N, C-alpha and C positions, 0 to 999 in steps of 0.2 A: 197748457193740458194738463189734464188731471193724472194722478198718479196710476189710474188704472188703465193709461195708453198702452197700447199693446207695446210699444219700443222699450218704455220703462221695465213693462212684467220680463222682458227677454235681457236685458243688456242694464249694466250698471249706467244710467243716465242719471244728471243730476237735473240737469232743466232743457227744455225746448222751447228756446224763445219764436215765435211768431209776429209777422208782419202783418196787420188786417187792414193795412190803406191800401187805395187803389193806386194805379201808375198817374192816373191824374193827378193826385195830390202831390206835392212839394215836401215831401216829409224825410229825413234821413234816415229813416230806418228802410225802408221798402229797397230792395234790389235793385240797379246793380248799386246804391250808397251802401257803405259799409255802417250805418249806422248801430242797427242789429246787433252786430258782429263787436262792435267799440262799446255799446251798452252792455253786453253780455262781458266782457273784458273787464269793466267795471264791478259788476255785479258777482265775478267769482275773480281768485288769483288768477287770469289768466294772461300769458304771454302770447299776444298775437302772433309772434313772428317763429312761435315751437308749434302752432297750432295746423290743423290740416281742414280746410273743408272740401267734400265730397258732394256735389251735386250733380244736377242734369241739364240745367240750363246755362244758358252764357251770362242771363244778370247776374246770378249766382255767383258763378266765378269770378266775375269781373269785382262783387262787393269784398269774396274773400282775398282778390288779389289788392283791393286798396285796403283792405285791412292788414296787409302784412303777411296773409299766411298763406300757407303751402296750397296750392288749387287743385284737385285732381276732378276731371270731367268723366260722369260717369254716361258715353255717350248712348243715347236712347235714340239716336236717328231721327230727332224730333225737326219738323219741317218749317224750321224758324232760324233766325241769326244764330251764328257758329260762335261760339268764343273762341276768341283769337289769343293762342302762346299759352293756355294751361300748363302749369308745370307738369301733368299727367294727364294722359288720356286712358281711360280703360272700357272695358264693354260690361264689366260686371262689378258688384258691389264686393265682392270676391278679390276681384285683381285690387279694387282702391286698398280693399284691409290689408291685403298682402304687401302693396307699396308701403303703407302708415306703419305698418308692424317692422320693415327691414328699416324703413329712415330711424324709426324710435330707437332700433336696437343699435343701429350705427352711433345714432348719438350717444348712447350709453357708453358705448365701448370707448368712444373718443374722449368721453368723461363730460359731456354737456347736459 
């Protein structure tokens, strides 16, 4: 995505990886496979076990879990398969933000 992306104008985001493959193809980057996240971890110095994935679909939650990240389902009430056992379920991005900030703060306090 370009630097003119609205998210990048509003937030300090370094990268927005995107997979354009259709579900029918067997690429490792399309969710629920974690390839896109694993690639991002190689491109940027990321410890996926310390990362959070906030998504609104079960496929993306499963990709985050497969990558070892903390999964937060922003439940949009879609009429499709449901994510089983996300680490957290929230009704809004503000709730997800609060969880991430709380967890990051707890890690800092613990010295991790």
